C-alpha angles and dihedrals in degrees: 000000000000104000118134117256109245104226091180096037095099148032131286134060127304118222123203127200126178125231131181116214110241125207091253089061093063132084128219089279090063095247130111111275110251095237092060091069088073088055088053089052088054092051089050097050094042091053091042090056093044096046107030101029096031088226131117130207086241091061090053092048089051086059090053097255129119128184109216119185110259097174135013138178135182130183113199114211106164133001127258114219137202113295095011114144110227136194114219108201120192139177137162109270097187143328142193134184091284107022141050129192127198127197122209142194125194114202135179106244096213095059105010086237114163110243102172144350129197151129143232127208121205134193124208112238135170128231092280093053094254117146111251137174119274107265112264090241090061097038092050093046091052092047095049091058095065098269119133127195 
């Protein structure tokens, strides 16, 4: 438990997307509510897939496959506040024939200060909830970007 996620400790590209903290993201203490970091992770992995892999979640769903989160972790280092501009950095941490994991870093743009690190792991399932292989289109896209299972 508790070790930092090494965003740059592996192969494959890193994708960055910017996000500005809105008022609705914050709690009564004026900081971003802890649960919203997982939403930022989702934004990061969605844009990673769309930009780096040229593949959308919708395309996977059209093939009858969904990728629910089976495991997640976030280490909070420093708070994000209303109107902060954040960089959400994402890369593939690992993958197999049936799972894919992404690691994430959230940084404050103005100072590059690390705010949070974490990961999400996903399993490929079909419409009945049965575990299935990652679709070839996804597996091949991951493999061609320097990632190895």
